[in-house]
MIMAR-345695 format. One record per residue (C-alpha): residue number from 1; x negated, y negated, z; residue in one letter. Coordinates in Angstrom, 1 decimal, m for minus. Each point is the difference from the previous one (the first is absolute). Example, Ala and Ser with C-alpha at 12.3 -4.5 7.8 and 13.67 -1.06 7.14 Angstrom:
BEGIN
[1 [m12.3 4.5 7.8] "a"]
[2 [m1.4 m3.4 m0.7] "s"]
This chain:
BEGIN
[1 [m19.6 m59.5 73.7] "m"]
[2 [m3.3 m1.6 0.3] "t"]
[3 [m2.6 m0.1 2.6] "d"]
[4 [1.0 m3.5 0.9] "t"]
[5 [3.6 1.2 0.2] "e"]
[6 [m0.6 2.9 2.4] "q"]
[7 [m2.1 m2.1 2.1] "a"]
[8 [2.7 m2.5 0.5] "a"]
[9 [2.7 2.6 0.9] "s"]
[10 [m0.4 0.1 3.7] "g"]
[11 [m1.8 2.9 2.1] "p"]
[12 [m0.8 2.7 m2.8] "a"]
[13 [0.1 3.3 0.3] "e"]
[14 [m3.6 1.3 0.3] "e"]
[15 [0.4 3.9 m0.3] "f"]
[16 [m1.8 1.2 3.4] "e"]
[17 [0.2 3.7 m0.8] "r"]
[18 [0.9 0.1 m3.3] "e"]
[19 [m1.9 m0.7 m3.3] "p"]
[20 [0.9 m3.4 m1.1] "v"]
[21 [2.0 0.1 m3.3] "p"]
[22 [m0.8 m1.0 m3.2] "k"]
[23 [3.0 m3.1 0.2] "r"]
[24 [m2.1 m1.6 2.9] "s"]
[25 [m3.3 0.2 m1.8] "l"]
[26 [m2.0 m3.6 0.1] "l"]
[27 [m1.9 m2.0 m2.4] "g"]
[28 [m3.4 m0.6 m0.5] "f"]
[29 [0.4 m3.6 1.0] "r"]
[30 [1.6 1.2 3.7] "s"]
[31 [m3.6 1.2 1.0] "f"]
[32 [m1.6 m2.7 m1.8] "i"]
[33 [1.7 m2.6 2.5] "g"]
[34 [0.1 2.5 3.0] "m"]
[35 [m3.9 0.8 0.2] "y"]
[36 [m1.0 m3.8 m0.9] "a"]
[37 [2.2 m1.2 3.0] "g"]
[38 [m1.3 2.9 2.1] "e"]
[39 [m3.6 m0.6 m0.5] "h"]
[40 [0.0 m4.1 m0.1] "t"]
[41 [0.5 m0.1 3.3] "a"]
[42 [m0.5 m2.2 2.9] "g"]
[43 [m2.6 3.2 1.3] "t"]
[44 [m2.2 m0.7 m3.1] "e"]
[45 [m0.7 m3.5 2.3] "l"]
[46 [m1.3 2.5 2.4] "m"]
[47 [m2.1 2.5 m1.7] "i"]
[48 [m1.6 m2.1 m2.7] "g"]
[49 [m1.9 m2.0 2.4] "p"]
[50 [m1.5 3.5 1.2] "l"]
[51 [m2.7 m0.3 m2.9] "f"]
[52 [m1.1 m3.1 1.0] "v"]
[53 [m0.2 0.8 3.8] "a"]
[54 [m1.7 3.5 m1.1] "r"]
[55 [m2.9 m1.5 m2.0] "g"]
[56 [1.3 1.3 m3.5] "a"]
[57 [m1.8 m1.3 m3.0] "s"]
[58 [1.5 m1.7 m3.1] "a"]
[59 [m0.9 3.3 m2.2] "a"]
[60 [1.1 2.4 2.6] "d"]
[61 [3.2 m1.8 0.3] "l"]
[62 [1.0 m1.0 m3.5] "i"]
[63 [m0.7 3.5 m1.3] "f"]
[64 [1.1 2.4 3.3] "g"]
[65 [3.0 m1.8 m0.3] "l"]
[66 [0.3 0.9 m3.6] "l"]
[67 [m0.6 3.5 0.3] "l"]
[68 [1.6 0.6 3.3] "g"]
[69 [3.5 m1.3 m1.2] "n"]
[70 [m0.5 1.9 m3.5] "l"]
[71 [m0.4 3.6 1.9] "l"]
[72 [2.8 m1.5 2.2] "a"]
[73 [2.3 m0.7 m2.9] "v"]
[74 [m1.4 3.7 m1.6] "l"]
[75 [1.3 1.7 3.2] "s"]
[76 [3.7 m1.4 m0.4] "w"]
[77 [0.2 0.7 m3.6] "t"]
[78 [m1.4 3.7 0.3] "f"]
[79 [0.1 1.2 3.5] "l"]
[80 [3.4 m1.6 1.0] "t"]
[81 [2.2 m0.2 m3.3] "a"]
[82 [0.2 2.4 m1.4] "p"]
[83 [1.2 1.9 2.8] "i"]
[84 [2.3 m2.7 1.0] "a"]
[85 [1.5 0.1 m3.5] "t"]
[86 [0.8 4.3 0.0] "r"]
[87 [1.1 0.2 3.1] "a"]
[88 [1.4 m3.0 0.8] "r"]
[89 [0.6 0.3 3.6] "l"]
[90 [m1.5 m1.8 2.9] "t"]
[91 [m3.1 0.7 1.4] "l"]
[92 [1.6 1.5 3.6] "y"]
[93 [2.7 2.1 m1.8] "y"]
[94 [m2.6 1.4 m2.2] "q"]
[95 [m2.3 0.4 2.8] "l"]
[96 [3.0 1.8 2.3] "e"]
[97 [0.2 2.4 m2.8] "r"]
[98 [m3.6 1.0 0.0] "i"]
[99 [m0.8 m0.5 3.4] "c"]
[100 [3.1 0.7 2.6] "g"]
[101 [2.5 m2.2 1.7] "r"]
[102 [m2.0 0.3 3.1] "k"]
[103 [m3.3 m1.1 m1.5] "l"]
[104 [1.4 m2.2 m2.0] "v"]
[105 [1.7 m1.9 2.8] "t"]
[106 [m3.6 m0.2 1.5] "l"]
[107 [m1.6 m1.6 m3.3] "y"]
[108 [3.1 m2.2 m0.5] "n"]
[109 [m0.3 m1.5 3.7] "l"]
[110 [m3.4 m0.6 m0.6] "a"]
[111 [0.8 m1.4 m3.5] "n"]
[112 [2.4 m2.3 1.4] "g"]
[113 [m1.3 m1.5 2.8] "v"]
[114 [m3.3 m0.8 m2.2] "m"]
[115 [2.2 m2.0 m2.7] "f"]
[116 [1.4 m1.6 3.1] "c"]
[117 [m2.8 m1.3 1.6] "f"]
[118 [m1.6 m0.8 m3.8] "l"]
[119 [3.8 m1.9 m0.6] "a"]
[120 [m0.7 m1.8 3.0] "g"]
[121 [m3.2 m1.3 m0.9] "a"]
[122 [1.4 m1.7 m3.0] "m"]
[123 [2.9 m1.5 2.4] "v"]
[124 [m2.7 m1.4 2.0] "t"]
[125 [m1.9 m1.9 m3.0] "v"]
[126 [3.6 m1.3 m1.3] "s"]
[127 [0.1 m1.8 3.5] "a"]
[128 [m3.3 m1.4 m0.1] "t"]
[129 [1.4 m2.0 m2.5] "a"]
[130 [3.1 m1.0 1.5] "v"]
[131 [m2.3 m0.5 3.5] "g"]
[132 [m1.4 m2.5 m2.2] "v"]
[133 [3.2 m1.5 m1.7] "w"]
[134 [1.5 m0.3 3.8] "f"]
[135 [m3.4 m0.8 1.7] "d"]
[136 [0.3 2.9 2.4] "i"]
[137 [m3.2 0.9 2.1] "d"]
[138 [m1.5 3.2 m2.5] "m"]
[139 [m1.6 3.1 1.3] "p"]
[140 [m3.9 0.3 0.1] "g"]
[141 [m2.4 2.4 m1.6] "l"]
[142 [0.0 2.3 3.5] "n"]
[143 [3.7 m0.5 1.3] "d"]
[144 [2.0 2.7 0.7] "l"]
[145 [3.4 m1.6 1.2] "y"]
[146 [2.0 m2.9 m1.3] "p"]
[147 [m0.3 m2.9 0.3] "r"]
[148 [2.9 m2.0 1.4] "g"]
[149 [3.7 m0.3 m0.7] "l"]
[150 [m0.3 m1.8 m3.6] "g"]
[151 [m2.4 3.2 m1.1] "w"]
[152 [2.8 2.7 0.9] "v"]
[153 [2.4 m2.3 m1.9] "v"]
[154 [m1.8 0.0 m2.9] "a"]
[155 [m0.8 3.7 0.1] "v"]
[156 [3.8 1.2 0.6] "l"]
[157 [1.3 m2.4 m3.1] "v"]
[158 [m2.9 1.0 m2.8] "v"]
[159 [0.6 3.6 1.2] "g"]
[160 [3.6 0.0 m0.1] "s"]
[161 [0.3 m2.0 m3.1] "l"]
[162 [m2.3 3.2 m1.3] "i"]
[163 [1.8 2.8 1.3] "s"]
[164 [3.1 m0.8 m1.7] "i"]
[165 [m1.6 m0.2 m3.5] "v"]
[166 [m1.5 3.2 0.4] "a"]
[167 [3.1 1.7 1.4] "a"]
[168 [1.7 m0.5 m3.1] "y"]
[169 [m2.1 2.3 m1.8] "g"]
[170 [m2.6 0.2 m2.8] "y"]
[171 [1.6 m1.8 m2.2] "q"]
[172 [0.5 m3.1 2.3] "s"]
[173 [m3.7 0.1 0.9] "v"]
[174 [m0.9 m0.1 m3.8] "a"]
[175 [2.1 m2.8 m0.8] "r"]
[176 [m1.5 m1.8 3.0] "f"]
[177 [m3.2 0.8 m1.4] "a"]
[178 [0.7 m0.7 m3.6] "n"]
[179 [1.5 m4.1 0.8] "v"]
[180 [m3.1 m0.5 2.2] "a"]
[181 [m2.8 1.3 m1.4] "a"]
[182 [m1.1 m2.4 m2.7] "p"]
[183 [0.3 m2.5 2.1] "w"]
[184 [m2.6 1.0 2.8] "m"]
[185 [m2.4 0.9 m2.6] "v"]
[186 [0.0 m3.8 m1.4] "l"]
[187 [0.0 m0.7 3.4] "v"]
[188 [m3.1 2.5 0.7] "f"]
[189 [m1.7 m1.6 m3.1] "l"]
[190 [0.0 m3.1 1.9] "g"]
[191 [m1.5 0.7 3.0] "f"]
[192 [m2.9 1.3 m1.8] "g"]
[193 [m0.1 m3.4 m2.3] "f"]
[194 [0.0 m2.2 2.7] "v"]
[195 [m2.1 2.0 2.3] "a"]
[196 [m2.5 0.5 m3.0] "a"]
[197 [m0.3 m4.1 m0.7] "r"]
[198 [m0.5 m0.6 3.4] "e"]
[199 [m2.5 2.3 0.1] "l"]
[200 [m1.8 m1.3 m3.2] "g"]
[201 [1.0 1.8 m2.7] "v"]
[202 [0.8 m2.1 m2.8] "t"]
[203 [0.3 2.3 m2.8] "s"]
[204 [m0.4 4.0 m0.8] "l"]
[205 [m3.5 m0.6 m1.1] "g"]
[206 [m1.3 m0.9 3.8] "n"]
[207 [2.8 2.4 1.7] "f"]
[208 [m2.8 2.9 0.1] "w"]
[209 [m2.7 m1.9 1.8] "s"]
[210 [2.3 m1.9 2.4] "v"]
[211 [1.4 3.4 0.4] "a"]
[212 [m3.6 1.5 0.8] "k"]
[213 [m1.2 m2.6 1.9] "e"]
[214 [2.7 m1.7 2.1] "t"]
[215 [3.2 2.8 m0.3] "i"]
[216 [m1.5 3.3 0.1] "w"]
[217 [m3.2 0.1 0.8] "t"]
[218 [m1.0 3.3 1.1] "g"]
[219 [m1.5 m1.0 2.9] "g"]
[220 [0.5 1.0 3.4] "d"]
[221 [3.8 1.0 1.4] "p"]
[222 [1.5 m2.3 2.7] "l"]
[223 [m0.9 0.8 3.2] "p"]
[224 [2.0 3.7 0.8] "g"]
[225 [0.5 0.7 m3.4] "q"]
[226 [m1.8 2.9 m1.7] "t"]
[227 [m1.6 m0.9 m3.5] "k"]
[228 [1.8 0.7 m3.3] "f"]
[229 [m1.3 1.3 m3.0] "t"]
[230 [1.4 0.8 m3.6] "f"]
[231 [1.0 3.5 0.6] "w"]
[232 [1.8 m1.3 3.6] "h"]
[233 [1.6 m2.7 m2.2] "v"]
[234 [1.2 2.7 m2.7] "t"]
[235 [1.1 2.6 2.7] "f"]
[236 [2.3 m2.6 1.9] "f"]
[237 [1.7 m1.2 m2.8] "a"]
[238 [0.7 3.8 m1.3] "w"]
[239 [1.0 1.3 3.3] "f"]
[240 [1.4 m3.0 1.5] "c"]
[241 [3.5 1.4 m1.4] "n"]
[242 [m0.6 3.4 0.2] "m"]
[243 [2.9 0.8 1.8] "a"]
[244 [2.2 m0.9 m2.8] "m"]
[245 [m2.6 1.8 m2.7] "h"]
[246 [m1.9 2.7 1.0] "i"]
[247 [2.3 0.3 3.3] "g"]
[248 [2.9 0.3 m2.4] "m"]
[249 [2.4 m2.2 2.1] "s"]
[250 [0.8 m1.9 m3.5] "d"]
[251 [1.4 3.3 m1.5] "l"]
[252 [3.4 m1.9 2.1] "s"]
[253 [m0.5 m2.8 m2.6] "i"]
[254 [m1.1 1.4 m3.3] "f"]
[255 [3.1 2.9 0.2] "r"]
[256 [2.0 m3.6 m1.5] "f"]
[257 [m2.5 m0.1 m2.8] "a"]
[258 [1.3 0.8 m3.5] "r"]
[259 [m3.8 0.9 m1.4] "k"]
[260 [m3.1 1.5 2.2] "s"]
[261 [m2.1 m2.3 m1.9] "w"]
[262 [2.4 m3.0 2.2] "y"]
[263 [m3.1 0.9 2.2] "g"]
[264 [m2.1 m3.2 m1.2] "i"]
[265 [2.3 m2.4 0.8] "a"]
[266 [m2.6 0.1 2.9] "t"]
[267 [m1.9 m2.1 m1.4] "g"]
[268 [1.4 m2.5 0.3] "a"]
[269 [m0.3 0.1 3.7] "g"]
[270 [m3.2 1.2 m0.2] "m"]
[271 [m1.6 m2.5 m2.1] "y"]
[272 [2.3 m2.9 0.6] "v"]
[273 [0.0 0.6 3.8] "g"]
[274 [m3.2 2.0 0.8] "h"]
[275 [m1.6 m2.1 m2.5] "f"]
[276 [0.6 m3.3 m0.3] "m"]
[277 [2.0 m0.3 3.3] "a"]
[278 [m3.0 1.0 2.4] "w"]
[279 [m2.9 m1.6 m2.1] "i"]
[280 [2.8 m3.1 0.3] "s"]
[281 [0.0 1.0 4.0] "a"]
[282 [m3.8 m0.2 0.3] "a"]
[283 [m0.2 m3.1 m2.3] "l"]
[284 [2.1 m1.4 3.0] "l"]
[285 [m1.7 1.5 2.8] "y"]
[286 [m2.9 m1.1 m1.1] "s"]
[287 [0.9 m3.6 m0.6] "l"]
[288 [1.4 0.2 3.7] "q"]
[289 [m3.7 1.2 1.2] "l"]
[290 [m1.4 m2.9 m2.3] "h"]
[291 [1.8 m2.7 1.9] "r"]
[292 [m0.2 1.6 3.5] "n"]
[293 [m2.5 2.9 0.3] "p"]
[294 [1.5 1.1 3.5] "a"]
[295 [3.4 0.4 m1.2] "n"]
[296 [m0.1 3.5 m0.6] "t"]
[297 [3.4 0.6 0.8] "d"]
[298 [2.0 1.9 m2.7] "v"]
[299 [3.7 m1.5 m0.3] "l"]
[300 [1.8 0.0 m2.9] "p"]
[301 [2.6 m2.4 0.4] "g"]
[302 [m2.7 m3.1 0.9] "p"]
[303 [m2.4 1.4 m2.7] "l"]
[304 [2.8 m0.4 m2.5] "a"]
[305 [0.6 m3.7 1.2] "q"]
[306 [m3.3 m0.8 m0.3] "s"]
[307 [0.4 0.4 m3.9] "a"]
[308 [3.4 m0.5 m0.7] "l"]
[309 [2.5 m1.5 2.6] "g"]
[310 [3.2 0.7 0.7] "l"]
[311 [m0.4 2.3 m3.7] "t"]
[312 [m2.5 2.2 1.5] "g"]
[313 [1.3 0.5 3.4] "v"]
[314 [3.4 0.8 m1.9] "l"]
[315 [m2.0 2.4 m2.1] "c"]
[316 [m1.2 2.0 3.0] "v"]
[317 [3.6 0.2 1.2] "i"]
[318 [1.6 1.5 m2.9] "i"]
[319 [m3.1 2.1 m0.8] "a"]
[320 [0.0 1.7 3.3] "g"]
[321 [3.5 1.1 m0.8] "w"]
[322 [m0.6 1.1 m3.2] "t"]
[323 [m2.6 1.9 1.6] "t"]
[324 [2.2 1.4 2.9] "a"]
[325 [3.2 0.3 m2.2] "n"]
[326 [m1.5 3.5 m1.5] "p"]
[327 [m1.9 0.9 3.2] "t"]
[328 [2.9 0.3 1.9] "i"]
[329 [2.1 1.6 m2.3] "y"]
[330 [m2.8 2.7 m0.4] "r"]
[331 [0.2 0.5 3.9] "a"]
[332 [3.8 0.2 m0.1] "g"]
[333 [0.2 2.7 m2.7] "l"]
[334 [m2.5 2.2 2.9] "a"]
[335 [2.1 m1.0 2.8] "f"]
[336 [3.2 0.7 m1.7] "q"]
[337 [m1.6 3.7 m1.1] "a"]
[338 [m0.5 0.6 4.0] "i"]
[339 [4.0 m1.0 0.3] "v"]
[340 [1.6 0.8 m3.4] "p"]
[341 [3.6 m0.4 1.2] "k"]
[342 [m0.6 m3.7 0.9] "v"]
[343 [0.2 m2.3 m3.1] "s"]
[344 [m3.2 m1.5 m1.7] "r"]
[345 [1.6 m3.4 0.5] "f"]
[346 [0.3 0.3 3.9] "k"]
[347 [m3.1 2.1 0.2] "v"]
[348 [m2.3 m2.8 m1.9] "t"]
[349 [1.8 m2.6 2.0] "l"]
[350 [m1.3 1.3 3.0] "v"]
[351 [m3.4 0.4 m1.4] "t"]
[352 [m0.1 m3.6 m0.7] "g"]
[353 [0.7 m0.5 3.5] "g"]
[354 [m3.1 2.0 1.1] "m"]
[355 [m2.4 m1.9 m2.6] "a"]
[356 [1.6 m2.9 1.4] "t"]
[357 [m0.9 0.9 3.3] "l"]
[358 [m3.5 1.3 m0.5] "a"]
[359 [m0.5 m3.5 m2.2] "g"]
[360 [0.2 m1.8 3.5] "l"]
[361 [m3.0 1.3 0.9] "f"]
[362 [m2.9 m1.9 m2.2] "p"]
[363 [m3.1 2.5 1.0] "a"]
[364 [1.7 2.7 m3.2] "i"]
[365 [m0.4 m3.0 m2.3] "a"]
[366 [m3.1 m0.9 1.5] "m"]
[367 [m2.0 3.8 m0.3] "k"]
[368 [2.1 0.4 m3.3] "l"]
[369 [m3.0 1.2 m2.1] "l"]
[370 [m0.6 2.9 2.5] "d"]
[371 [3.3 0.9 0.0] "f"]
[372 [0.6 0.0 m3.7] "v"]
[373 [m3.1 2.4 m0.3] "a"]
[374 [1.7 2.4 3.2] "l"]
[375 [3.8 0.0 m1.4] "y"]
[376 [m1.8 1.2 m3.4] "g"]
[377 [m1.8 2.3 2.1] "l"]
[378 [2.3 1.9 2.0] "i"]
[379 [3.0 0.3 m3.8] "l"]
[380 [m2.9 1.2 m2.3] "m"]
[381 [0.3 3.8 0.6] "p"]
[382 [3.4 0.3 m0.9] "m"]
[383 [m0.4 m1.6 m3.4] "g"]
[384 [m2.4 2.8 m0.7] "a"]
[385 [2.3 2.9 1.3] "v"]
[386 [2.5 m1.8 m2.3] "v"]
[387 [m2.5 m0.4 m2.9] "f"]
[388 [m0.9 3.7 0.6] "v"]
[389 [3.8 1.5 0.3] "d"]
[390 [1.5 m1.9 m3.2] "f"]
[391 [m2.9 0.8 m2.3] "w"]
[392 [m2.3 3.0 1.0] "l"]
[393 [2.2 2.3 2.5] "m"]
[394 [1.9 1.9 m3.1] "d"]
[395 [m3.8 0.0 m2.0] "r"]
[396 [m1.5 1.8 3.3] "l"]
[397 [2.8 2.4 0.3] "g"]
[398 [1.9 m1.2 2.9] "l"]
[399 [3.1 m1.6 0.7] "r"]
[400 [0.2 m4.0 0.3] "s"]
[401 [2.5 m1.1 1.9] "g"]
[402 [m0.8 2.8 2.7] "y"]
[403 [2.2 m1.6 3.1] "a"]
[404 [3.0 m0.2 m2.2] "a"]
[405 [m0.2 3.6 m1.6] "h"]
[406 [m0.6 1.7 3.4] "r"]
[407 [2.2 m2.5 1.9] "g"]
[408 [m2.3 m0.6 2.7] "i"]
[409 [m0.7 m3.4 1.9] "g"]
[410 [m3.6 0.1 0.1] "f"]
[411 [m2.4 0.9 m2.7] "n"]
[412 [m3.1 0.5 2.1] "w"]
[413 [m2.4 m0.1 m3.5] "a"]
[414 [1.7 m3.6 m0.6] "a"]
[415 [m0.3 m0.5 3.8] "g"]
[416 [m4.1 1.2 m0.4] "a"]
[417 [m0.6 m2.3 m2.6] "a"]
[418 [0.8 m3.2 1.7] "w"]
[419 [m1.3 0.8 3.2] "l"]
[420 [m3.1 1.5 m0.4] "v"]
[421 [m0.9 m3.0 m2.4] "t"]
[422 [0.8 m2.6 1.9] "l"]
[423 [m2.6 1.9 2.5] "a"]
[424 [m2.4 0.7 m2.7] "a"]
[425 [0.3 m3.8 m0.6] "c"]
[426 [m0.8 m1.2 3.3] "a"]
[427 [m2.6 2.2 0.5] "g"]
[428 [m1.8 m1.4 m3.0] "l"]
[429 [0.6 m3.5 1.3] "m"]
[430 [m1.4 1.0 3.9] "l"]
[431 [m2.6 2.4 m0.8] "y"]
[432 [m0.7 m0.7 m3.5] "g"]
[433 [0.0 m3.7 m0.4] "g"]
[434 [1.8 m0.1 m2.5] "i"]
[435 [2.5 m3.4 m0.4] "e"]
[436 [3.7 0.6 0.2] "i"]
[437 [0.2 m1.8 m3.5] "f"]
[438 [m1.9 3.3 m1.5] "f"]
[439 [1.3 2.6 1.7] "v"]
[440 [3.2 0.5 m1.8] "s"]
[441 [m1.6 1.1 m3.0] "l"]
[442 [m1.3 3.1 1.3] "p"]
[443 [2.7 0.3 2.2] "g"]
[444 [2.6 0.5 m3.0] "w"]
[445 [m1.9 3.2 m1.2] "f"]
[446 [m0.6 1.2 3.4] "i"]
[447 [4.1 m0.3 0.0] "a"]
[448 [0.5 1.8 m3.3] "a"]
[449 [m2.1 2.6 0.8] "v"]
[450 [1.1 1.0 3.6] "i"]
[451 [3.8 m0.3 m1.6] "y"]
[452 [m0.6 2.3 m2.6] "i"]
[453 [m2.0 2.5 2.3] "v"]
[454 [2.7 0.1 2.6] "g"]
[455 [3.0 0.5 m2.7] "s"]
[456 [m2.3 2.7 m1.1] "r"]
[457 [0.1 1.5 4.0] "l"]
[458 [3.4 m0.9 0.5] "l"]
[459 [1.9 1.3 m2.9] "q"]
[460 [1.2 3.5 m1.0] "r"]
[461 [0.0 2.0 m3.1] "p"]
[462 [3.4 m0.5 m0.8] "g"]
[463 [m0.1 m3.9 1.1] "d"]
[464 [m1.1 m1.2 m3.8] "t"]
[465 [2.3 m1.1 m2.4] "a"]
[466 [1.3 2.3 m3.2] "p"]
[467 [m1.4 0.0 m3.1] "a"]
[468 [1.9 m2.5 m2.9] "t"]
[469 [m0.3 0.5 m3.3] "s"]
């Protein structure tokens, strides 16, 4: 059976508590489409303007994005995919074996809730496009609650469609993304070309001078925004998907990959979405400021309409779907691990409903950048635990999968790695003056060390796995 035939065959078996069998593995193209679709998204029209608003220079932006996105691809390829293709387990079941049922239930709850809020922001983004189409009263930058019945209906319709696709499983998500991704890429390119032309770019030769003088000037940030340097851009690009690669959430995705090198498929998302699409979005926002310097609102629907009319609006709607679909799928797996006797299909539908309710409140999307950094930080320590447990425990004479070995519900070494690391990172931000973009890198090493030391103290001599010839 081909990948396409598998994807078209209805609700798929997802192997939530067992390794994915060989017959269900997917080819490279499935991951290209999924990552290109997920990361060429409506939210890029919210993230791209950040670099303009925060006063990044053209050189800082271009070279920072090149390096940061490369580090993200390498993180997926060398940290996440090798474990995924060897164990072929969801993150949640793998953590259950390491951490114990009680601890992983707390983690899965935090994970699922975070992903629900993130997916809710994607629903909000798509709804801003529907709002343009039907002339719905749109939320403002500082709005917390929904504006009127029209906004509520738009969010409910978009959220319901996204939830149904996600409930049919990863193969359905990949198929949807494969169909939508090529068209969306062309539309995002169109956004960039239209905006660049009106901003004065007439050829590749004068792009750099216009970029430095008009778009990313390196001047003062807008009021209320912090200044972005090369390192801000680099670490933001690297860690905006920290939960997926360093945090290991995409073990659940790459367990379907035939080869670990399929991790390079994430480059389709990083360099099409997080490079080209962010630049195109920044160009659109610069154009909006060029037309009306007082209009600093960031609404993906109106931004897209200003460049490509109805085509742009449709792109934002579909781009929001292709991002929210795998996000709801991941959240559904997290919640299904808490209630394994309930089918993943039903759990994902309920999860989609939660995400849709979150999408009604525009404040989540308007604070998306802060939320992305926060949820990645919260999930990062458990990624370090998985990495150490899979690669280092046997080499250190310690037992991997300790909770499953001992039949315990709470592995205190893993719990300490998670909670103490979060406390340490909070201390670095509150008392060390380190911005949230930079604390996760030292935090990963803190978590790894705490887990090793804690395991050394917790485990008994008889816990070591017997040597094999």
